[in-house]
C-alpha positions as CSV (number, residue, x, y, z in Angstrom):
1,M,154.3,81.0,92.9
2,F,153.5,77.4,93.2
3,Y,149.7,78.3,93.7
4,R,149.7,80.5,90.5
5,L,151.4,77.3,88.7
6,A,148.9,75.0,90.1
7,V,145.9,77.1,88.9
8,A,147.4,77.5,85.5
9,V,147.8,73.7,85.1
10,L,144.3,73.1,86.5
11,S,142.9,75.6,84.0
12,F,144.8,73.9,81.2
13,L,143.1,70.6,82.2
14,I,139.8,71.9,82.4
15,L,139.9,73.8,79.2
16,P,139.4,70.9,76.8
17,L,136.5,69.5,78.8
18,T,134.8,72.9,78.9
19,A,135.3,73.3,75.1
20,R,134.0,69.7,74.5
21,S,130.9,70.3,76.5
22,E,130.2,73.4,74.3
23,E,130.8,71.5,71.0
24,T,128.4,72.3,68.2
25,L,127.7,70.1,65.2
26,V,126.2,71.5,62.0
27,I,123.2,69.6,60.6
28,A,122.1,70.4,57.1
29,T,118.5,70.1,56.1
30,N,115.7,71.7,54.0
31,I,112.1,72.9,54.7
32,Y,110.4,69.5,54.8
33,P,106.9,69.9,56.6
34,P,105.8,68.3,59.0
35,Y,109.4,67.5,59.9
36,V,111.3,70.7,59.4
37,Y,109.4,74.1,59.0
38,E,110.6,77.5,58.3
39,D,110.5,78.1,62.0
40,V,113.2,75.6,62.4
41,E,113.5,75.6,66.2
42,N,109.9,74.7,66.5
43,S,109.9,71.8,64.1
44,F,109.7,68.2,65.1
45,L,113.2,67.0,64.1
46,P,115.3,70.0,65.4
47,E,113.3,69.8,68.6
48,L,114.3,66.1,68.6
49,F,117.8,66.9,68.1
50,A,117.7,69.6,70.9
51,E,116.7,66.9,73.3
52,I,119.4,64.4,72.0
53,G,121.8,67.1,72.1
54,K,121.0,67.6,75.9
55,E,122.0,64.0,76.4
56,M,125.0,64.1,74.5
57,G,126.3,67.3,76.1
58,I,126.6,69.2,72.7
59,S,124.4,71.5,70.5
60,F,123.3,71.2,67.0
61,R,123.1,74.1,64.5
62,F,120.8,73.8,61.5
63,E,121.6,75.1,58.1
64,I,118.6,75.2,55.5
65,L,119.9,74.3,52.1
66,P,118.9,72.5,48.9
67,W,118.9,68.9,49.1
68,L,121.8,68.4,46.9
69,R,123.7,71.1,48.6
70,C,123.0,69.2,51.9
71,E,124.8,66.1,50.5
72,Q,127.8,68.2,49.4
73,E,128.1,69.9,52.9
74,V,128.2,66.4,54.4
75,E,130.9,65.1,51.8
76,T,133.1,68.0,52.5
77,H,132.8,67.8,56.2
78,A,131.2,71.2,56.3
79,A,128.3,69.6,58.1
80,W,128.5,66.5,60.4
81,G,125.2,65.3,58.8
82,A,122.0,66.0,56.9
83,I,118.4,64.9,57.7
84,P,115.9,63.3,57.0
85,Y,117.5,60.9,54.6
86,R,116.6,57.3,53.7
87,K,119.0,54.5,53.3
88,T,119.7,53.3,49.9
89,D,122.4,50.9,48.6
90,T,124.1,53.7,46.9
91,R,124.1,55.8,49.7
92,E,125.3,53.3,52.0
93,Q,128.6,53.0,50.1
94,T,129.6,56.6,51.1
95,Y,127.4,57.4,54.2
96,A,126.8,56.3,57.5
97,F,123.4,56.4,59.0
98,S,121.9,56.8,62.4
99,D,119.2,54.7,63.9
100,P,115.7,55.8,62.6
101,L,114.7,59.4,63.6
102,Y,111.1,58.4,62.5
103,L,109.3,55.8,60.5
104,Q,107.1,56.7,57.5
105,D,105.3,55.2,54.5
106,S,105.5,56.5,51.0
107,H,102.7,56.3,48.4
108,F,102.1,57.4,44.7
109,F,99.5,60.3,44.9
110,A,97.0,60.8,42.0
111,Y,94.3,63.3,41.2
112,D,90.7,62.6,40.1
113,A,88.9,65.9,39.4
114,D,85.6,64.3,38.4
115,G,85.7,61.0,40.3
116,V,85.5,59.0,36.9
117,K,89.1,58.0,36.5
118,P,89.9,54.3,37.1
119,R,91.9,54.0,40.4
120,Y,95.4,53.0,39.2
121,G,97.1,49.9,40.7
122,Y,100.4,48.1,40.4
123,H,102.4,45.1,41.5
124,E,105.8,46.3,40.5
125,L,107.4,49.7,39.2
126,A,107.4,48.4,35.6
127,D,103.6,48.3,35.7
128,L,103.5,52.0,35.7
129,R,105.2,52.5,32.3
130,G,103.0,54.5,30.2
131,F,102.1,57.0,33.1
132,R,103.7,60.3,33.6
133,I,105.3,60.3,36.8
134,G,106.4,63.5,38.9
135,G,109.7,63.3,40.9
136,I,112.3,65.2,42.8
137,Q,115.8,65.0,41.3
138,G,118.3,63.4,43.8
139,Y,115.5,61.6,45.8
140,Y,116.0,58.0,46.8
141,Y,113.8,56.6,44.2
142,E,115.6,58.2,41.2
143,S,117.6,55.0,40.5
144,W,114.7,52.7,40.9
145,F,112.6,54.7,38.4
146,K,115.4,54.6,35.8
147,K,115.8,50.9,36.3
148,A,112.2,50.4,35.8
149,R,112.5,52.6,32.6
150,L,109.6,54.9,33.8
151,D,108.7,58.1,32.3
152,V,109.6,60.5,34.9
153,D,109.6,64.5,34.8
154,Y,111.5,65.8,37.7
155,A,110.7,69.2,39.5
156,H,112.2,71.0,42.4
157,S,109.7,70.2,45.2
158,E,106.6,68.5,46.4
159,E,104.5,71.6,45.9
160,Q,105.5,71.9,42.3
161,N,104.7,68.1,41.7
162,L,101.4,68.2,43.4
163,R,100.3,71.3,41.5
164,R,101.4,69.6,38.3
165,L,99.2,66.7,39.4
166,K,96.2,68.8,40.0
167,V,96.2,70.3,36.6
168,G,97.1,67.0,34.7
169,R,100.6,67.6,33.6
170,I,101.6,64.4,35.4
171,D,99.5,61.2,36.6
172,L,101.5,60.0,39.4
173,F,103.8,61.6,42.2
174,P,105.4,59.6,44.9
175,T,106.2,61.0,48.4
176,A,105.8,60.3,52.0
177,T,102.3,59.9,52.9
178,T,102.3,62.3,55.9
179,I,103.9,65.1,53.8
180,G,101.8,64.6,50.8
181,W,98.5,65.1,52.8
182,Y,100.1,67.8,54.7
183,Q,101.0,69.6,51.6
184,I,97.6,69.1,50.0
185,R,95.7,70.4,53.0
186,H,97.8,73.5,52.8
187,L,98.0,74.1,49.0
188,F,94.2,73.4,48.0
189,P,90.8,74.3,49.1
190,P,88.8,71.3,50.6
191,E,86.9,70.7,47.4
192,E,90.1,70.2,45.5
193,A,92.0,68.3,48.2
194,A,89.2,65.9,48.3
195,N,90.0,64.7,44.8
196,F,93.5,63.6,45.6
197,Y,94.1,59.9,46.5
198,T,96.9,57.4,46.9
199,L,97.6,54.1,45.4
200,D,96.9,51.2,47.5
201,K,100.4,49.7,47.4
202,P,102.9,51.7,49.2
203,L,106.2,52.6,47.3
204,I,107.8,52.2,50.7
205,D,106.2,50.7,53.9
206,G,107.4,51.9,57.2
207,A,110.9,52.9,56.1
208,G,113.0,54.9,58.3
209,L,114.2,58.7,58.0
210,H,117.7,59.0,59.4
211,L,120.6,61.2,60.1
212,M,123.1,60.8,57.2
213,T,126.9,61.4,57.9
214,S,130.0,61.0,56.2
215,K,132.2,57.7,57.1
216,T,135.3,59.9,57.0
217,Y,134.0,62.7,59.3
218,P,136.5,62.8,62.4
219,E,135.5,60.5,65.1
220,N,132.2,59.8,63.1
221,D,131.6,56.2,64.5
222,T,132.1,57.5,68.1
223,L,129.7,60.6,67.5
224,L,127.0,58.2,65.8
225,E,127.3,55.8,68.7
226,R,126.7,58.6,71.3
227,F,124.0,59.9,69.0
228,N,122.1,56.6,68.9
229,T,122.6,56.2,72.7
230,A,121.1,59.5,73.4
231,M,118.3,59.1,71.2
232,A,117.3,55.7,72.8
233,E,117.3,57.7,76.0
234,V,115.1,60.1,74.7
235,K,112.6,57.5,73.5
236,S,112.6,55.5,76.6
237,S,112.1,58.6,78.8
238,G,108.8,59.3,77.0
239,T,110.0,62.7,75.5
240,Y,110.1,61.3,72.0
241,A,106.4,60.4,72.2
242,Q,105.6,63.8,73.6
243,L,107.4,65.5,70.5
244,V,105.5,63.2,68.0
245,E,102.1,64.1,69.7
246,K,103.0,67.6,69.9
247,H,103.5,67.9,66.0
248,G,100.6,65.7,65.1
249,L,102.5,62.7,63.9
250,M,102.0,59.0,64.3
251,L,104.0,57.0,66.9
252,R,105.7,54.1,65.0
253,Y,108.8,52.4,66.8
């Protein structure tokens, strides 16, 4: 009798530890090459999260959703976090952010079919008034463009905007430099891809892409601290650099 009782008590004590070791956190994201491909598990950020999960003793499950839905999932706690997101003053009022997952630049892309257009330049966003600018609704720059009173026509994706740029429906389109050139190489033949270029001045220079979580998610501060510690270990071990090289990205940290 005593033996059975002891086993029962021991099982009760071990059960929470076992359950915790098998904890799964939901991460919302969208297809966002070269960081997240349709083959999610073989993408840079999901592979990075898998390595971070090993250090944390948990697993991550990814849900592919439209960007605005990603934010809604975080707000309602249906997902712990969403990736990859930039910090903005507005977002930081509601959300918490991890240390940078990756650093990237963003530029305005333009298209010159004949090689005769003047290369646009600007010092501040207001200098771009008069140009037709493409964008994606809900992106970090939306409030910036509104404040600068720019003429912006929003579409649903990078692909749509680059195609509109190519046929002359818009003059400029801002996106992460790595993503822009990746999309151009895959959407257009070489002779057309060669006509795209970026403005010299970056919209963002070396900004971080982050995991974005709700400040009200249960134990969020503790989870983020564990996440950041685990990511630092992945970086110091050399695993991060290997993943960056594997996916053809540039190491910047």
